N, C-alpha and C positions, 0 to 999 in steps of 0.2 A: 158660809163652810171654810167646813174646814182644813187645816191643812194636818197632811199630812208627814210625814217621814220616814226614809230607808236607814237604813246605816249602810258603812262601805261595801259589806260582803256581799249585802242584797241586794247592791247599786251592782254592781260587779258582776252577779250573778245574773241578776238582768240580761246586760251589755252583752255576756254570753251565750245566754240563750234566745233572744230575742235581735240584741244586732242594734237595739237601740239605745240612745243614754237614758237614764233616766229624766234630764232636762226634755231629751226629744219624745219621750213619753209625757210627760206634764200637757205638751201641750198640743197635740196630738188628741184625738175622739176616737173613740171605741172605735168608730169605723172604718178609721186609717188605719190604730196600728194591726186590726184584722185586715186587709187589705193588704200592710207593709206584707205581715208574715204570709198568707196567702201565696203573694209573688214570690218571698225568700223559699217555701217549702215548696213550690210548685202547686198546690194542691188545694183546693177550696175548705173551708172549716165547717163541717157539722155540728150545728149543738148536738147535745146528746140524749135533752127529751122536749119534748114535743108537747104542747100540751093548746088543744084547738089551733087558737093564731099568735101562742104564748111561747115563745123560749125561754127556756129554762136559765136565763142570766139574770145576777143582782139580787134583789127584796126575795127571801123564801117565802112571806108573809101576801105578798104582790103573787107570787105564783101561786098558792095554794088557795087565793081569796081569804085571809085571814087580814086583811086589811081593814080597817073602818076607817067609818068615813069620823069625822071633828063633829058632825051633827052628835053621831049614835056614843063617842064620846061623852060629849053635852051633858046627852039627853041619862044618860050611865051618872056619871055623877049629880045630876040634881037630883037624885032620888037616894043619894047620900047625905 
């Protein structure tokens, strides 16, 4: 797992907008953060794009089903 660090200005901006410190955000899951924000704004968060049962969050490759299994990668590499 890689560690990402945010600069002080970004951390302050997140704290001002969300109401949680950077350290609190690191300890929370995405669902917990969503629930906190929904409670704070008193509205339900809705995803911008739905595709079947998949919500547009995270990897673009997963969203458009362009992610290849490792077995396909191995097959293509073995042809080289």
